[in-house]
N, C-alpha and C positions, 0 to 999 in steps of 0.2 A: 397464450404467451406470444410475445413478439420475438423475432430473431434478427440478429445482425450477422454479417458474414465474416469468416476468417479468410486468410490469403488464398485458400484453394476453393473458396465458394461454399464451404460447409456452414450450416447454421450453428450459431451460438446463442443460447437463450439470453435475452436482455437482462434477466435476473439470474445471478449465479449464487450457488449455495456455498457460503464460507463455513466450512466444517469445524474450524478452530473453536467456535463457541458452542459446540454441543454441550448440553447440560451434564455436569459432573455429579457423581453420587458415590459416597463411600470411598473417596480417593480415586475413582476411575470414571469412565464415561458411562452415562445411563443409556445403554444400547437400545433397550426396548423403547424408551421415549424418543430417542433420536430416529429410530426406524419409522415410527409413526409419522414424524415430521417430514422425513425424507420421502415417504410414500405420497404425502399430500403434495409436496413440491414436484415430484415426478408426474403425478396426475395433472398438475397445472402446467406442465411443459418445460420445467427446468431441466436442462441437460448438462450444465457445467458445474462440477463439484470440486472445490479447492481445499487441499490439505497441505501438509508439509512434514518432512522427516522430524523436525525439532518440536512439533506440537505434541506434547506427551500423550501417548496412546491413540493419537488421532488417526494415523494411517491404518492401524489395525482395526479401529472401530469402523472406518469407512469400508474397509475390505469385508468385514463381517456383515455389515448392513447390506452391501451390494450383493453378497452371496445369498443372504436370507431372502431378499426380494427377487433375485434372479434377473437383475436389470443391467448387467454389464454392457450389453449391446445397445442400450438406450442412452447411455451417458458418456460424457467426456470427463476423465479424471485428470486433474491438474495437481501436481505435487512438485516439491522443490529439493534441489541438491544444496546442502549446506557446505559449499566449497571451502568456507573459512575454517572448517574442522578437518580438512583433508590435505595431505601433502604429496600424494602420489596418485597415479592413475589406477594402481591396484586398489587404493583406498576408495576411489570413486566407483570402481566396478563393484567392489564388495558392498558398498552402501546402496548402489542402484539395485542389485540383486535382492538385498534385504527389503527394499521398498516394494519390489514386485511381490515378494512373499507376504509382506504385511497387507498389501492391497488385494491379494489373491487374484492376480491378473498376470498376463504375459506381456502387457505393454502399457506404457503411459501415454495418454493422448497429448497432454500439454505439460512439458517438463521445463522447469525454470531454474536458472542460476539464482539461488536465494540471496536477496539483498546484495546484488552486485554493486560495488561502491564506486569504482572508478576504472579508467582505462588501464591503469597499471595492474590492477587486479586481474582484468581480463587477459592482459599480456602474459602474466604469470601462468594463468591457466592454459594459455596457448602453448607456452614452453613445455608444460607437462604433457601436452598432446590432446587437449580437450576437443579440438576441432575434428581430428580423425576419429576420436571416440564417438562424437555425436554423429558423424557421417556413417560410421559402422552401425550404430544403434538404429539410425533411420533406415538404412538399407535392410537391416534384419527385421524391421517392423516393430522394434521394441520401444522406440520413441517416434511419435508422429509429428509433433510440433515442438520447437525449441524456443525458449524465451528467457527473460530475466525480470525479477522484481527489483524495485528501486526505492531507496530513501535517500534524498540528497537534493542538491540544488539543480536548477534547470539546465545550466550550461553543460554540466557533466553528463546529465541524462542525454542531451542531444548529441554529445560526443559518443556516448556508448551506443546510441542508435546506429551510428555509422561504422562501428568496428566489426560488424558481422551481419550476415544476412538473416536477421531474426524473423521468426514466424509470428511472434506476438510479444507483448510486454505487459507488465502489471505495475501500476503506480498508485500512490496515495493521492486522492483528489476529491475535493468537496468545495462548497462555496467559500469556506474560510481559507482553504489552501489554493485558491484560484491562481495566485501569483507567488506561491512558495512551493517547496518540493519540486517535482517535475512541472507542475502547474499547467495552466492552459497552453502556454507556449510549447511545453514538452508534449502535451497531448496532440497538438497540431503538428509538431515535428514528426512524431511517430505516424500519425494518420496520413500525413502528406507523403510518406514513403510506402503507404499501403499496409502498415503494420497494425493489426488489431490491438486495442488497448483495453485491458481488464482493469477495473477500478476497485481498489480496496479503500477502507476507511471512508466510505461515502457519508457516514454519520459521525466520523471521528470517534469510533468506538462507542457510539451512543451519546456522546457529549453534545451533539447538536440537537439533542432531544432532552436529555435529563439535566444538563447543566446550563441551559439557556437562562439568561437574566429574565426576571419577571416582566420587564418592559418589552422584551422580545416576544415572550409568550402572549402578552396582551395584544401585540400587533398581529400575531397569527390568529388569535381568537376572533379578532374584529374584521379580518380580511375575508372578502368573498371571492371565490367560493370557499366554504369551510373545509379546511384540510388540516391534518396533523403536522407537527413540525417535521416528523420523519418523511411524510409524503412530499412536503415542499422540497426537502433536500434531495429525495430521489428524483422528483420531477425535474429539478434543475439539472441533474446529471443526464437523465434520459432525453432531455430537450436537445442535447448536443449530439449530432449524428456521428461525431468522431469517437464517441464512447461506444465500445462494443458490448461490454457486459459489466454489470455492477454487482459485486459480491455483497452479500448480507449474511451476517452471523446469526442465522435464525435458530431460536431455541424454544419456540412454543408453536402450537398449532395455529393459534390466532395470528401470530406474527407472520407465519408462512402464508396463510390465506390473504392477509392484508397486503403483503408485498406482491403476491401474485396478481391481486386486483390492480395495484398501481402499475405494475409492469405491463399488464394487458391494456390498460386504458390510455397510458401516456404516449403521445406521438412526438416525434422529433420536430423541433422548430415550431412548437405550438405555444410557447410562453408568450404572454401578452406584455405590453409595456407595464401594466399594473403589477404583473407577477414579478418581473425583474425589479421593479421599484420596491416591492415587499422584501425581496432577498437583500437588496442593498440596505434597506432600513433595518433589517435584522442584524446584518453585519455591523452597522454603525452602533447598535445597542451593545453587541458583544464587544466591540472595540473600545467602548467606554470603560470596560473592566481591564483593558490592556495596560501593562506597565510601561512599555516603550512604544512610541508611535511610529514604528518601522512599517513601511508599506511593502517591503520586499522588492523594491525597484532594482536593487543591485548596483546602483551608482557608486557605492562605497567599495566595490570589488574591482579587481582582485586585491586582497590584502597581501602585503609583502611577506608576512609571516604565515600565510595560509589560513588565517581565521575565516571561517564561514560565518560572516557577520549576520546576514539575514536569517539563516537557520538558527543561529544562537539566540537571536532576539525572539524568533517565533517560539522556540522551546521555553525561553524565559517567560514570555507572556503566558504560555500554556501552564506554566508552573503555578501562576496565580489564578488563572481562569478555569483550569480544568483539573488540577490536582498535581501534587508533587511527584508521586511515583511514576505516573505515565510520562510526565515531562522529562524527568531524568532518564528514563529508559529510551525515549525517542532521541534525546540529546546524545546519548551514547551511540545509538545507531547512526546518527547523522555526522558525527565528528571523529570518533576514534576507531570505528570498524573500517579503516582504510589505511593505506601505507603512510600517507602524509596526514597526520592528525590535524584537525581543523578547529580545535576547541578554543574557547575564549581566553584561557590563561596563556596562550601563545602570544597574545598581544604585548608589544613592547612600547606602546603608547607613542608611536611615531606621528600620529595625527593625520596621515594622508587621507584616511577614510572620511574624516570630518570635513575636509575641504570640498568634497563632492556630494555631501548628503543634502538633498533638497528639503528635508524636514528639519535640518539644523539640529540633529540629535547629538548630544554629547556622547559620542559613540565610545570613546575610551573609558569614560566613567561608567557607562552602562554595561560595557563588557566586563569590567571588574566586578560589578554587582552580580551580573549573570553568572560569572565563574564562582562567586562565593555561594550562590544558591544551588547551582547545578553540578558542581564538581566537588563532591564530598569524598569521604574516604573510600567508599565503594567504587566510585568513578576512578580514583587514583590507582586502586588495585587492578581494576579492569584494564586501564590504559597500560600499565606495566606488563600485565599478562599478555595483552594483544601484541605489544612490542616484542616480548620474549618469544612467544609461540608463533608470531607472524600470522595471526588469525585474520588478517585483512585479505588473505588470498592464498 
């Protein structure tokens, strides 16, 4: 296993274990199967294990597996505070203590503000007293490193990087999200400040393997050296020295062993011109299935009504390319789990965006279409609930 460093010089395995996708059985997690897979990962040198409070049964499963194996001192546990569900420091304290009990530990190595959406949300947490709480927990040794996970556009991510002395961050990043979400610029923004970056959705939930167009699969099959779609996606990430760790939701022994091999073999900055050309060719084949030709350049922003135009089009494209349910879920995450909702139906058709679009996209018409697909009754109910309960922070 290769390792990259955190802010204090400690090793983080290049491959991290995303525990959210443990195999489920009879309504719960198959602990015995997951334990076997975790043992193989540990033997291969994986030391970073990621879970979250809101993953059903997951923290408790991780805690049980760690206790069975007796490996607490060998690993780094990362879990997340769902701040959007809590309105007081008493609530945060109660939830944190519950997480310690679930995980059967006395400390969390890497603790994240789960899905921190914007600076306003962080300001609200500060007013509650989160900074002192973090300082106290660090002093007591109950939290070792503090960070945040993020879904949203690049500019806000870079602003969030500057509002606190973060120890690490976690972003969605893959070759299709190179210039959306936090993106390559966000990755470099964090790394430039010495902040380790943990990568989630390196395969976009498996979609860069299972849902590739046949033309893209053909390109991969014909390219030398012969590698799987998953391996090319991982190698593209590992090639970037700014990437600290890539999470993989491993749920078979074969998958664990294969991912260990890739993480062991791949060196940073080893991609050839031919390798980069292959990735670009794959992207072009995927983009042929895309509904709106938005490149995510952001020239259309800011929208006077707060619409996140690039993120809306990304989710709209995914609606057709990757599946309706996942696209709708991601659209919710990126638009309404924040104080100022940024969904497409906020558009008043002023047309300012279209005057700056290099692709000459009919943005107003496309936003209307996107809203009709992505903003269904469930979305409307969620938006009202978030407003009423102030779940953005």
